BALOBA-1460 file (C-alpha; in Angstrom, 3 decimals):
// residues 386
<rec num="1" residu="m" x="-20.620" y="-3.530" z="-50.747"/>
<rec num="2" residu="a" x="-17.484" y="-3.310" z="-52.885"/>
<rec num="3" residu="i" x="-14.230" y="-3.872" z="-51.046"/>
<rec num="4" residu="a" x="-12.902" y="-0.466" z="-52.139"/>
<rec num="5" residu="q" x="-15.994" y="1.299" z="-50.757"/>
<rec num="6" residu="l" x="-15.788" y="-0.635" z="-47.467"/>
<rec num="7" residu="h" x="-12.138" y="0.362" z="-47.132"/>
<rec num="8" residu="n" x="-12.993" y="4.018" z="-47.709"/>
<rec num="9" residu="n" x="-15.725" y="3.870" z="-45.074"/>
<rec num="10" residu="i" x="-13.360" y="2.347" z="-42.532"/>
<rec num="11" residu="m" x="-10.648" y="4.911" z="-43.204"/>
<rec num="12" residu="t" x="-13.163" y="7.733" z="-42.928"/>
<rec num="13" residu="t" x="-14.378" y="6.385" z="-39.584"/>
<rec num="14" residu="k" x="-10.824" y="6.040" z="-38.229"/>
<rec num="15" residu="s" x="-9.961" y="9.596" z="-39.208"/>
<rec num="16" residu="t" x="-12.756" y="10.986" z="-37.057"/>
<rec num="17" residu="i" x="-11.560" y="9.354" z="-33.832"/>
<rec num="18" residu="t" x="-10.026" y="11.948" z="-31.542"/>
<rec num="19" residu="i" x="-9.390" y="12.317" z="-27.833"/>
<rec num="20" residu="p" x="-12.455" y="13.997" z="-26.306"/>
<rec num="21" residu="t" x="-11.943" y="17.634" z="-25.448"/>
<rec num="22" residu="k" x="-14.225" y="17.281" z="-22.425"/>
<rec num="23" residu="t" x="-12.886" y="14.847" z="-19.858"/>
<rec num="24" residu="g" x="-13.639" y="13.607" z="-16.379"/>
<rec num="25" residu="l" x="-11.134" y="16.138" z="-15.077"/>
<rec num="26" residu="d" x="-13.820" y="18.772" z="-15.512"/>
<rec num="27" residu="l" x="-15.928" y="17.011" z="-12.901"/>
<rec num="28" residu="k" x="-15.801" y="17.622" z="-9.182"/>
<rec num="29" residu="r" x="-13.516" y="15.467" z="-7.023"/>
<rec num="30" residu="i" x="-14.088" y="15.062" z="-3.296"/>
<rec num="31" residu="f" x="-11.710" y="14.085" z="-0.491"/>
<rec num="32" residu="n" x="-11.159" y="10.317" z="-0.427"/>
<rec num="33" residu="f" x="-10.214" y="9.037" z="3.040"/>
<rec num="34" residu="s" x="-10.570" y="5.387" z="1.981"/>
<rec num="35" residu="a" x="-8.146" y="2.851" z="3.433"/>
<rec num="36" residu="g" x="-7.635" y="1.372" z="-0.020"/>
<rec num="37" residu="p" x="-7.794" y="1.488" z="-2.918"/>
<rec num="38" residu="a" x="-6.932" y="5.021" z="-2.045"/>
<rec num="39" residu="t" x="-6.094" y="8.495" z="-3.302"/>
<rec num="40" residu="l" x="-3.679" y="8.735" z="-6.219"/>
<rec num="41" residu="p" x="-1.581" y="11.807" z="-7.095"/>
<rec num="42" residu="e" x="-3.548" y="14.022" z="-9.469"/>
<rec num="43" residu="e" x="-0.478" y="14.486" z="-11.661"/>
<rec num="44" residu="v" x="-0.310" y="10.715" z="-12.102"/>
<rec num="45" residu="i" x="-4.001" y="10.486" z="-12.969"/>
<rec num="46" residu="k" x="-3.627" y="13.155" z="-15.645"/>
<rec num="47" residu="q" x="-0.550" y="11.508" z="-17.173"/>
<rec num="48" residu="t" x="-2.303" y="8.151" z="-17.117"/>
<rec num="49" residu="q" x="-5.285" y="9.576" z="-18.945"/>
<rec num="50" residu="q" x="-2.994" y="10.552" z="-21.787"/>
<rec num="51" residu="d" x="-1.027" y="7.282" z="-21.774"/>
<rec num="52" residu="l" x="-4.171" y="5.187" z="-21.824"/>
<rec num="53" residu="w" x="-4.768" y="6.700" z="-25.243"/>
<rec num="54" residu="n" x="-1.241" y="6.856" z="-26.625"/>
<rec num="55" residu="i" x="1.926" y="6.189" z="-24.632"/>
<rec num="56" residu="a" x="5.321" y="7.479" z="-25.707"/>
<rec num="57" residu="g" x="4.046" y="8.450" z="-29.144"/>
<rec num="58" residu="s" x="3.503" y="4.794" z="-30.013"/>
<rec num="59" residu="g" x="-0.074" y="5.287" z="-31.162"/>
<rec num="60" residu="i" x="-1.141" y="2.576" z="-28.692"/>
<rec num="61" residu="g" x="-2.326" y="2.902" z="-25.101"/>
<rec num="62" residu="i" x="-0.432" y="1.355" z="-22.184"/>
<rec num="63" residu="c" x="-3.138" y="-1.261" z="-21.557"/>
<rec num="64" residu="e" x="-2.789" y="-2.519" z="-25.143"/>
<rec num="65" residu="h" x="0.988" y="-2.960" z="-25.323"/>
<rec num="66" residu="s" x="2.655" y="-6.347" z="-25.236"/>
<rec num="67" residu="h" x="4.366" y="-7.125" z="-21.941"/>
<rec num="68" residu="r" x="7.407" y="-8.143" z="-23.998"/>
<rec num="69" residu="g" x="7.462" y="-5.157" z="-26.333"/>
<rec num="70" residu="k" x="9.948" y="-2.281" z="-26.254"/>
<rec num="71" residu="v" x="7.474" y="0.218" z="-24.797"/>
<rec num="72" residu="f" x="6.735" y="-1.946" z="-21.780"/>
<rec num="73" residu="d" x="10.412" y="-2.895" z="-21.511"/>
<rec num="74" residu="k" x="11.070" y="0.778" z="-20.798"/>
<rec num="75" residu="v" x="8.121" y="1.119" z="-18.411"/>
<rec num="76" residu="l" x="9.292" y="-1.863" z="-16.343"/>
<rec num="77" residu="a" x="12.958" y="-0.864" z="-16.362"/>
<rec num="78" residu="e" x="12.170" y="2.680" z="-15.224"/>
<rec num="79" residu="a" x="9.812" y="1.440" z="-12.503"/>
<rec num="80" residu="e" x="12.495" y="-0.810" z="-11.048"/>
<rec num="81" residu="a" x="15.213" y="1.828" z="-11.335"/>
<rec num="82" residu="d" x="13.070" y="4.470" z="-9.623"/>
<rec num="83" residu="c" x="12.007" y="2.002" z="-6.949"/>
<rec num="84" residu="r" x="15.661" y="1.332" z="-6.166"/>
<rec num="85" residu="n" x="16.557" y="5.010" z="-6.278"/>
<rec num="86" residu="i" x="13.854" y="6.020" z="-3.794"/>
<rec num="87" residu="a" x="14.997" y="3.602" z="-1.064"/>
<rec num="88" residu="n" x="18.657" y="3.150" z="-2.054"/>
<rec num="89" residu="i" x="18.100" y="-0.552" z="-2.746"/>
<rec num="90" residu="s" x="21.364" y="-2.324" z="-3.498"/>
<rec num="91" residu="d" x="22.027" y="-5.052" z="-6.046"/>
<rec num="92" residu="d" x="21.908" y="-7.517" z="-3.146"/>
<rec num="93" residu="y" x="18.124" y="-7.357" z="-3.555"/>
<rec num="94" residu="s" x="15.723" y="-8.249" z="-6.353"/>
<rec num="95" residu="v" x="12.709" y="-6.046" z="-7.047"/>
<rec num="96" residu="l" x="9.629" y="-7.927" z="-8.224"/>
<rec num="97" residu="f" x="6.188" y="-6.836" z="-9.363"/>
<rec num="98" residu="l" x="3.807" y="-9.750" z="-8.829"/>
<rec num="99" residu="q" x="0.094" y="-10.466" z="-8.687"/>
<rec num="100" residu="g" x="-2.054" y="-11.885" z="-5.892"/>
<rec num="101" residu="g" x="-1.862" y="-9.007" z="-3.424"/>
<rec num="102" residu="a" x="-0.307" y="-9.119" z="0.026"/>
<rec num="103" residu="s" x="-2.570" y="-12.071" z="0.809"/>
<rec num="104" residu="m" x="-0.666" y="-14.157" z="-1.737"/>
<rec num="105" residu="q" x="2.537" y="-13.289" z="0.107"/>
<rec num="106" residu="f" x="1.049" y="-14.565" z="3.370"/>
<rec num="107" residu="a" x="1.088" y="-18.041" z="1.802"/>
<rec num="108" residu="m" x="3.969" y="-17.709" z="-0.660"/>
<rec num="109" residu="i" x="6.554" y="-16.760" z="1.981"/>
<rec num="110" residu="p" x="6.081" y="-19.781" z="4.275"/>
<rec num="111" residu="m" x="5.615" y="-22.028" z="1.243"/>
<rec num="112" residu="n" x="9.128" y="-21.055" z="0.141"/>
<rec num="113" residu="f" x="10.936" y="-20.591" z="3.448"/>
<rec num="114" residu="l" x="9.198" y="-22.576" z="6.210"/>
<rec num="115" residu="s" x="9.276" y="-26.348" z="6.543"/>
<rec num="116" residu="s" x="7.696" y="-28.840" z="8.914"/>
<rec num="117" residu="g" x="9.518" y="-28.761" z="12.238"/>
<rec num="118" residu="q" x="10.749" y="-25.193" z="11.744"/>
<rec num="119" residu="t" x="9.372" y="-22.176" z="13.593"/>
<rec num="120" residu="v" x="8.545" y="-18.662" z="12.469"/>
<rec num="121" residu="d" x="8.117" y="-15.746" z="14.870"/>
<rec num="122" residu="f" x="5.247" y="-13.297" z="14.435"/>
<rec num="123" residu="l" x="4.691" y="-9.888" z="15.963"/>
<rec num="124" residu="h" x="0.903" y="-10.133" z="16.048"/>
<rec num="125" residu="t" x="-0.555" y="-6.647" z="15.745"/>
<rec num="126" residu="g" x="-3.928" y="-7.201" z="14.117"/>
<rec num="127" residu="e" x="-5.957" y="-8.603" z="11.270"/>
<rec num="128" residu="w" x="-3.182" y="-8.754" z="8.678"/>
<rec num="129" residu="t" x="-0.784" y="-10.700" z="10.877"/>
<rec num="130" residu="k" x="-3.709" y="-12.929" z="11.895"/>
<rec num="131" residu="k" x="-4.226" y="-13.880" z="8.247"/>
<rec num="132" residu="a" x="-0.505" y="-14.445" z="7.701"/>
<rec num="133" residu="i" x="-0.271" y="-16.597" z="10.839"/>
<rec num="134" residu="a" x="-3.056" y="-18.855" z="9.573"/>
<rec num="135" residu="e" x="-1.184" y="-19.449" z="6.316"/>
<rec num="136" residu="a" x="2.156" y="-20.059" z="8.026"/>
<rec num="137" residu="k" x="0.623" y="-22.762" z="10.233"/>
<rec num="138" residu="l" x="0.009" y="-24.815" z="7.092"/>
<rec num="139" residu="f" x="3.758" y="-25.227" z="6.633"/>
<rec num="140" residu="g" x="5.422" y="-25.110" z="10.052"/>
<rec num="141" residu="n" x="5.266" y="-23.911" z="13.652"/>
<rec num="142" residu="v" x="4.289" y="-20.395" z="14.698"/>
<rec num="143" residu="n" x="5.516" y="-18.562" z="17.797"/>
<rec num="144" residu="l" x="3.811" y="-15.333" z="18.788"/>
<rec num="145" residu="a" x="6.804" y="-13.313" z="19.856"/>
<rec num="146" residu="f" x="4.255" y="-10.591" z="20.595"/>
<rec num="147" residu="d" x="0.488" y="-10.938" z="20.842"/>
<rec num="148" residu="g" x="-1.562" y="-7.759" z="20.959"/>
<rec num="149" residu="t" x="-4.903" y="-9.527" z="21.353"/>
<rec num="150" residu="d" x="-5.449" y="-8.703" z="25.026"/>
<rec num="151" residu="s" x="-4.791" y="-4.995" z="24.473"/>
<rec num="152" residu="k" x="-7.136" y="-5.003" z="21.475"/>
<rec num="153" residu="f" x="-4.182" y="-4.186" z="19.236"/>
<rec num="154" residu="d" x="-3.950" y="-0.606" z="20.479"/>
<rec num="155" residu="h" x="-0.147" y="-0.521" z="20.212"/>
<rec num="156" residu="v" x="2.868" y="-2.120" z="18.598"/>
<rec num="157" residu="p" x="5.385" y="-3.851" z="20.863"/>
<rec num="158" residu="s" x="8.293" y="-2.212" z="22.588"/>
<rec num="159" residu="a" x="11.561" y="-4.155" z="22.542"/>
<rec num="160" residu="s" x="10.850" y="-5.488" z="26.041"/>
<rec num="161" residu="e" x="7.513" y="-6.972" z="24.901"/>
<rec num="162" residu="i" x="9.069" y="-9.130" z="22.167"/>
<rec num="163" residu="n" x="9.882" y="-12.710" z="23.178"/>
<rec num="164" residu="p" x="11.534" y="-14.524" z="20.267"/>
<rec num="165" residu="s" x="11.800" y="-18.287" z="19.972"/>
<rec num="166" residu="d" x="15.195" y="-19.981" z="20.154"/>
<rec num="167" residu="n" x="15.867" y="-20.377" z="16.450"/>
<rec num="168" residu="p" x="13.160" y="-18.874" z="14.233"/>
<rec num="169" residu="t" x="13.479" y="-19.301" z="10.491"/>
<rec num="170" residu="y" x="12.331" y="-15.705" z="10.094"/>
<rec num="171" residu="t" x="10.339" y="-13.007" z="11.891"/>
<rec num="172" residu="h" x="7.247" y="-11.469" z="10.312"/>
<rec num="173" residu="y" x="5.742" y="-8.087" z="11.204"/>
<rec num="174" residu="c" x="3.310" y="-5.611" z="9.666"/>
<rec num="175" residu="s" x="4.765" y="-2.110" z="9.790"/>
<rec num="176" residu="n" x="1.397" y="-0.315" z="9.727"/>
<rec num="177" residu="n" x="-2.009" y="-1.659" z="10.695"/>
<rec num="178" residu="t" x="-4.814" y="-0.014" z="8.752"/>
<rec num="179" residu="i" x="-7.631" y="-1.300" z="10.974"/>
<rec num="180" residu="y" x="-6.360" y="-0.221" z="14.391"/>
<rec num="181" residu="g" x="-4.285" y="2.735" z="13.229"/>
<rec num="182" residu="t" x="-0.958" y="1.602" z="14.669"/>
<rec num="183" residu="q" x="2.513" y="1.849" z="13.151"/>
<rec num="184" residu="f" x="5.987" y="0.720" z="14.155"/>
<rec num="185" residu="p" x="8.000" y="3.902" z="14.786"/>
<rec num="186" residu="e" x="11.166" y="2.003" z="13.880"/>
<rec num="187" residu="v" x="12.255" y="-1.373" z="12.549"/>
<rec num="188" residu="p" x="12.069" y="-4.022" z="15.306"/>
<rec num="189" residu="s" x="15.303" y="-5.746" z="16.273"/>
<rec num="190" residu="t" x="15.641" y="-9.461" z="15.557"/>
<rec num="191" residu="n" x="18.344" y="-12.091" z="15.216"/>
<rec num="192" residu="s" x="16.504" y="-13.872" z="12.408"/>
<rec num="193" residu="p" x="15.752" y="-12.771" z="8.843"/>
<rec num="194" residu="l" x="13.124" y="-10.035" z="9.053"/>
<rec num="195" residu="i" x="10.074" y="-9.923" z="6.796"/>
<rec num="196" residu="c" x="7.902" y="-6.827" z="6.622"/>
<rec num="197" residu="d" x="4.378" y="-6.411" z="5.328"/>
<rec num="198" residu="a" x="4.570" y="-2.720" z="4.413"/>
<rec num="199" residu="s" x="1.362" y="-2.643" z="2.388"/>
<rec num="200" residu="s" x="-0.071" y="0.462" z="4.013"/>
<rec num="201" residu="d" x="3.002" y="2.588" z="4.668"/>
<rec num="202" residu="i" x="5.498" y="1.637" z="1.963"/>
<rec num="203" residu="y" x="7.564" y="4.665" z="0.902"/>
<rec num="204" residu="s" x="5.790" y="6.964" z="3.348"/>
<rec num="205" residu="r" x="9.068" y="7.605" z="5.198"/>
<rec num="206" residu="p" x="12.741" y="6.606" z="4.923"/>
<rec num="207" residu="i" x="13.191" y="2.836" z="5.159"/>
<rec num="208" residu="n" x="16.264" y="0.765" z="5.958"/>
<rec num="209" residu="v" x="15.939" y="-1.999" z="3.407"/>
<rec num="210" residu="s" x="19.171" y="-3.659" z="4.526"/>
<rec num="211" residu="k" x="17.575" y="-4.730" z="7.821"/>
<rec num="212" residu="h" x="15.072" y="-6.906" z="5.972"/>
<rec num="213" residu="a" x="15.091" y="-10.173" z="4.089"/>
<rec num="214" residu="i" x="11.783" y="-9.320" z="2.395"/>
<rec num="215" residu="i" x="9.625" y="-6.232" z="2.213"/>
<rec num="216" residu="f" x="6.313" y="-6.623" z="0.424"/>
<rec num="217" residu="a" x="3.424" y="-4.272" z="-0.208"/>
<rec num="218" residu="g" x="0.121" y="-4.401" z="-2.002"/>
<rec num="219" residu="a" x="0.053" y="-1.378" z="-4.287"/>
<rec num="220" residu="q" x="-3.420" y="-0.002" z="-3.644"/>
<rec num="221" residu="k" x="-2.639" y="2.295" z="-0.725"/>
<rec num="222" residu="n" x="0.589" y="4.183" z="-1.406"/>
<rec num="223" residu="l" x="1.892" y="2.895" z="-4.733"/>
<rec num="224" residu="g" x="-0.909" y="2.774" z="-7.282"/>
<rec num="225" residu="p" x="-4.048" y="0.832" z="-8.164"/>
<rec num="226" residu="s" x="-4.912" y="-2.645" z="-6.937"/>
<rec num="227" residu="g" x="-3.661" y="-5.649" z="-8.863"/>
<rec num="228" residu="c" x="0.072" y="-5.614" z="-8.177"/>
<rec num="229" residu="t" x="2.367" y="-6.340" z="-5.229"/>
<rec num="230" residu="l" x="5.869" y="-4.961" z="-4.821"/>
<rec num="231" residu="i" x="8.391" y="-7.425" z="-3.383"/>
<rec num="232" residu="i" x="11.894" y="-6.395" z="-2.356"/>
<rec num="233" residu="i" x="13.772" y="-9.623" z="-1.557"/>
<rec num="234" residu="r" x="17.388" y="-10.196" z="-0.544"/>
<rec num="235" residu="n" x="19.027" y="-12.487" z="-3.048"/>
<rec num="236" residu="d" x="20.845" y="-14.749" z="-0.589"/>
<rec num="237" residu="f" x="17.634" y="-15.295" z="1.370"/>
<rec num="238" residu="m" x="15.748" y="-16.023" z="-1.825"/>
<rec num="239" residu="q" x="18.330" y="-18.623" z="-2.782"/>
<rec num="240" residu="s" x="18.022" y="-20.289" z="0.638"/>
<rec num="241" residu="s" x="14.665" y="-21.755" z="-0.338"/>
<rec num="242" residu="s" x="14.874" y="-25.448" z="-1.067"/>
<rec num="243" residu="a" x="11.133" y="-25.942" z="-1.231"/>
<rec num="244" residu="k" x="9.511" y="-27.576" z="-4.227"/>
<rec num="245" residu="v" x="6.709" y="-25.190" z="-5.131"/>
<rec num="246" residu="p" x="4.766" y="-24.483" z="-8.316"/>
<rec num="247" residu="s" x="6.696" y="-22.243" z="-10.674"/>
<rec num="248" residu="i" x="4.235" y="-19.364" z="-10.294"/>
<rec num="249" residu="l" x="4.917" y="-19.359" z="-6.519"/>
<rec num="250" residu="d" x="8.709" y="-19.576" z="-6.774"/>
<rec num="251" residu="y" x="10.530" y="-16.292" z="-6.092"/>
<rec num="252" residu="k" x="13.661" y="-17.464" z="-7.883"/>
<rec num="253" residu="k" x="11.789" y="-18.174" z="-11.086"/>
<rec num="254" residu="h" x="10.089" y="-14.779" z="-10.969"/>
<rec num="255" residu="a" x="13.432" y="-13.062" z="-10.356"/>
<rec num="256" residu="d" x="15.106" y="-14.996" z="-13.192"/>
<rec num="257" residu="k" x="12.402" y="-13.749" z="-15.569"/>
<rec num="258" residu="g" x="12.416" y="-10.153" z="-14.337"/>
<rec num="259" residu="s" x="8.782" y="-10.228" z="-13.108"/>
<rec num="260" residu="r" x="7.684" y="-11.673" z="-16.466"/>
<rec num="261" residu="l" x="7.425" y="-15.358" z="-15.705"/>
<rec num="262" residu="n" x="3.844" y="-14.943" z="-16.900"/>
<rec num="263" residu="t" x="1.969" y="-11.902" z="-18.195"/>
<rec num="264" residu="p" x="2.394" y="-9.295" z="-15.444"/>
<rec num="265" residu="p" x="-0.178" y="-6.649" z="-14.465"/>
<rec num="266" residu="t" x="1.151" y="-4.179" z="-17.012"/>
<rec num="267" residu="f" x="-1.200" y="-1.279" z="-16.281"/>
<rec num="268" residu="a" x="-0.671" y="-1.489" z="-12.526"/>
<rec num="269" residu="i" x="3.113" y="-1.601" z="-13.001"/>
<rec num="270" residu="y" x="2.920" y="1.421" z="-15.289"/>
<rec num="271" residu="m" x="0.972" y="3.391" z="-12.671"/>
<rec num="272" residu="i" x="3.307" y="2.321" z="-9.866"/>
<rec num="273" residu="g" x="6.170" y="3.591" z="-12.000"/>
<rec num="274" residu="q" x="4.399" y="6.925" z="-12.396"/>
<rec num="275" residu="v" x="3.898" y="7.139" z="-8.623"/>
<rec num="276" residu="f" x="7.608" y="6.444" z="-8.092"/>
<rec num="277" residu="k" x="8.391" y="9.393" z="-10.361"/>
<rec num="278" residu="w" x="5.967" y="11.523" z="-8.351"/>
<rec num="279" residu="v" x="7.658" y="10.530" z="-5.079"/>
<rec num="280" residu="l" x="11.033" y="11.533" z="-6.490"/>
<rec num="281" residu="n" x="9.590" y="14.829" z="-7.726"/>
<rec num="282" residu="q" x="8.292" y="15.544" z="-4.215"/>
<rec num="283" residu="g" x="11.843" y="15.335" z="-2.909"/>
<rec num="284" residu="g" x="12.014" y="11.667" z="-1.980"/>
<rec num="285" residu="l" x="11.162" y="9.904" z="1.262"/>
<rec num="286" residu="t" x="12.463" y="12.570" z="3.650"/>
<rec num="287" residu="a" x="10.169" y="15.178" z="2.110"/>
<rec num="288" residu="i" x="7.285" y="12.711" z="1.902"/>
<rec num="289" residu="a" x="7.719" y="11.830" z="5.603"/>
<rec num="290" residu="s" x="7.730" y="15.488" z="6.639"/>
<rec num="291" residu="n" x="4.527" y="16.104" z="4.710"/>
<rec num="292" residu="n" x="2.881" y="13.020" z="6.226"/>
<rec num="293" residu="q" x="3.824" y="14.098" z="9.748"/>
<rec num="294" residu="e" x="2.339" y="17.534" z="9.159"/>
<rec num="295" residu="k" x="-0.895" y="16.089" z="7.780"/>
<rec num="296" residu="a" x="-1.358" y="13.630" z="10.629"/>
<rec num="297" residu="a" x="-0.601" y="16.247" z="13.292"/>
<rec num="298" residu="i" x="-3.489" y="18.393" z="12.048"/>
<rec num="299" residu="i" x="-5.989" y="15.610" z="12.792"/>
<rec num="300" residu="y" x="-4.390" y="14.194" z="15.940"/>
<rec num="301" residu="d" x="-4.175" y="17.699" z="17.430"/>
<rec num="302" residu="t" x="-7.870" y="18.140" z="16.747"/>
<rec num="303" residu="i" x="-8.636" y="14.874" z="18.552"/>
<rec num="304" residu="e" x="-6.501" y="15.810" z="21.556"/>
<rec num="305" residu="s" x="-7.952" y="19.320" z="21.826"/>
<rec num="306" residu="s" x="-11.583" y="18.173" z="21.613"/>
<rec num="307" residu="g" x="-12.023" y="17.947" z="25.382"/>
<rec num="308" residu="g" x="-12.696" y="14.221" z="25.192"/>
<rec num="309" residu="f" x="-15.367" y="14.381" z="22.496"/>
<rec num="310" residu="y" x="-13.064" y="12.410" z="20.192"/>
<rec num="311" residu="e" x="-11.051" y="9.454" z="21.460"/>
<rec num="312" residu="a" x="-8.079" y="8.030" z="19.561"/>
<rec num="313" residu="v" x="-7.984" y="4.242" z="19.294"/>
<rec num="314" residu="a" x="-4.186" y="3.791" z="19.225"/>
<rec num="315" residu="q" x="-1.806" y="4.623" z="22.043"/>
<rec num="316" residu="p" x="0.223" y="7.794" z="21.360"/>
<rec num="317" residu="e" x="3.605" y="6.097" z="20.864"/>
<rec num="318" residu="s" x="2.138" y="3.723" z="18.260"/>
<rec num="319" residu="r" x="-0.112" y="6.044" z="16.279"/>
<rec num="320" residu="s" x="-0.059" y="5.688" z="12.523"/>
<rec num="321" residu="l" x="0.653" y="8.559" z="10.154"/>
<rec num="322" residu="m" x="-1.356" y="6.737" z="7.490"/>
<rec num="323" residu="n" x="-4.575" y="5.633" z="9.217"/>
<rec num="324" residu="i" x="-5.977" y="7.774" z="12.020"/>
<rec num="325" residu="t" x="-8.558" y="5.828" z="14.029"/>
<rec num="326" residu="y" x="-10.878" y="7.547" z="16.514"/>
<rec num="327" residu="r" x="-14.396" y="7.605" z="17.912"/>
<rec num="328" residu="t" x="-17.076" y="10.039" z="18.996"/>
<rec num="329" residu="p" x="-18.906" y="9.399" z="22.327"/>
<rec num="330" residu="n" x="-21.237" y="6.758" z="20.824"/>
<rec num="331" residu="d" x="-22.105" y="4.712" z="17.743"/>
<rec num="332" residu="e" x="-25.023" y="6.926" z="16.746"/>
<rec num="333" residu="l" x="-22.798" y="9.988" z="16.633"/>
<rec num="334" residu="d" x="-20.247" y="8.011" z="14.614"/>
<rec num="335" residu="k" x="-22.943" y="7.293" z="12.027"/>
<rec num="336" residu="k" x="-24.068" y="10.914" z="12.023"/>
<rec num="337" residu="f" x="-20.473" y="12.065" z="11.603"/>
<rec num="338" residu="i" x="-19.958" y="9.793" z="8.588"/>
<rec num="339" residu="a" x="-23.190" y="10.931" z="6.914"/>
<rec num="340" residu="e" x="-22.582" y="14.642" z="7.455"/>
<rec num="341" residu="a" x="-18.951" y="14.340" z="6.371"/>
<rec num="342" residu="l" x="-20.085" y="12.807" z="3.085"/>
<rec num="343" residu="d" x="-22.530" y="15.710" z="2.628"/>
<rec num="344" residu="n" x="-19.465" y="17.933" z="2.995"/>
<rec num="345" residu="d" x="-17.469" y="16.115" z="0.303"/>
<rec num="346" residu="m" x="-15.474" y="13.783" z="2.554"/>
<rec num="347" residu="s" x="-15.789" y="10.073" z="1.790"/>
<rec num="348" residu="g" x="-14.423" y="6.886" z="3.348"/>
<rec num="349" residu="l" x="-14.387" y="7.896" z="7.021"/>
<rec num="350" residu="k" x="-16.167" y="4.833" z="8.365"/>
<rec num="351" residu="g" x="-13.991" y="2.630" z="10.561"/>
<rec num="352" residu="h" x="-13.294" y="-0.966" z="9.615"/>
<rec num="353" residu="r" x="-16.294" y="-3.228" z="10.119"/>
<rec num="354" residu="s" x="-14.451" y="-5.274" z="12.758"/>
<rec num="355" residu="v" x="-13.846" y="-2.335" z="15.112"/>
<rec num="356" residu="g" x="-16.299" y="0.394" z="14.098"/>
<rec num="357" residu="g" x="-15.676" y="4.041" z="14.884"/>
<rec num="358" residu="l" x="-14.034" y="6.411" z="12.422"/>
<rec num="359" residu="r" x="-10.897" y="6.239" z="10.322"/>
<rec num="360" residu="a" x="-9.148" y="8.848" z="8.219"/>
<rec num="361" residu="s" x="-6.633" y="7.309" z="5.825"/>
<rec num="362" residu="i" x="-4.212" y="9.953" z="4.607"/>
<rec num="363" residu="y" x="-1.641" y="8.165" z="2.470"/>
<rec num="364" residu="n" x="1.151" y="9.910" z="0.575"/>
<rec num="365" residu="a" x="-1.033" y="11.364" z="-2.168"/>
<rec num="366" residu="f" x="-3.772" y="12.639" z="0.138"/>
<rec num="367" residu="p" x="-3.660" y="16.469" z="0.072"/>
<rec num="368" residu="i" x="-2.975" y="18.522" z="3.174"/>
<rec num="369" residu="n" x="-5.990" y="20.734" z="2.524"/>
<rec num="370" residu="g" x="-8.141" y="17.639" z="2.960"/>
<rec num="371" residu="c" x="-6.745" y="17.243" z="6.492"/>
<rec num="372" residu="v" x="-7.437" y="20.915" z="7.221"/>
<rec num="373" residu="t" x="-10.992" y="20.501" z="5.922"/>
<rec num="374" residu="l" x="-11.593" y="17.419" z="8.058"/>
<rec num="375" residu="a" x="-10.161" y="19.069" z="11.167"/>
<rec num="376" residu="q" x="-12.476" y="22.053" z="10.809"/>
<rec num="377" residu="f" x="-15.443" y="19.749" z="10.251"/>
<rec num="378" residu="m" x="-14.487" y="17.791" z="13.387"/>
<rec num="379" residu="k" x="-14.421" y="20.990" z="15.442"/>
<rec num="380" residu="d" x="-17.781" y="22.119" z="14.085"/>
<rec num="381" residu="f" x="-19.326" y="18.683" z="14.622"/>
<rec num="382" residu="a" x="-18.098" y="18.522" z="18.223"/>
<rec num="383" residu="a" x="-19.442" y="22.017" z="18.923"/>
<rec num="384" residu="s" x="-22.863" y="21.040" z="17.557"/>
<rec num="385" residu="n" x="-23.091" y="17.613" z="19.196"/>
<rec num="386" residu="g" x="-21.013" y="17.851" z="22.357"/>
């Protein structure tokens, strides 16, 4: 075929490519109670659909842009600025968007800040601190300043239950436990640098960043899709690391390169940035917290008014606003509940495999009408099976 003819054919083909007029938004969506990856704001999904095709009038979709180009420069800069704005994060802290999930942080933190002969305190409240403890033991000593094992992790510690070691290098806690449905109502007091795994309740309520040396969170529950971890790290603490670690595991090197030491998860960062804008549009963390309290109360009130048919897993003073864990009178009814809920357009209500039962995860973007729908289903199910 002549080159001129081939060129004409290509140009003709390109001119017929258009965004489909029928999209997945025409299809039915059901209520997603999954613990993560979890519900995203619909406004963010719709904006993302457009920006996957052509972001900022560039003619190129967000997934195709260079991580060092001007379009992504703006995406990253806005994401960091909005992140700081939401929680009033000062310049004393660096904001990083890294890969590896929270599990990478379980190893990366002690690798940077814990040495042989030093001790780290843990407030052990479930599976996620268990995993972090195992990683920390590779680098130094671990003291369980609180151990919830005997109580089956049904609560977070009160101040009187915390027994710190004499000179811990830092104290690690998980602010919200997805599996057991517990949440710290306030930041625990400590005399050592405080590190928080906030993966499942980040930006669900006002947060005092200044009380922490590090706050980290996997994105896939409250911030965006999986594939990115937000790290908020105090600069003086970051500089205190004298450990020799691989460059890719060195916070200082990541901070020096503005989260672009290597190719970052560009799409995940873009979506996190969109979620930050959504949070601000909702009125910020005070408004988000009020909405979350209202949502959770709808379901907890249904549990408490069920005459004992439903039993909450967590003690009242420790109950999570993000993950509501409960049970029916027996395992067979739990299974029946899950199956019938799915038939009624409610997915993801099965409890974690390690504890069983039921779990409703209602992160920031989960709609209040989904909580109302679940509560009514719970009442109907109890009336039919009680």
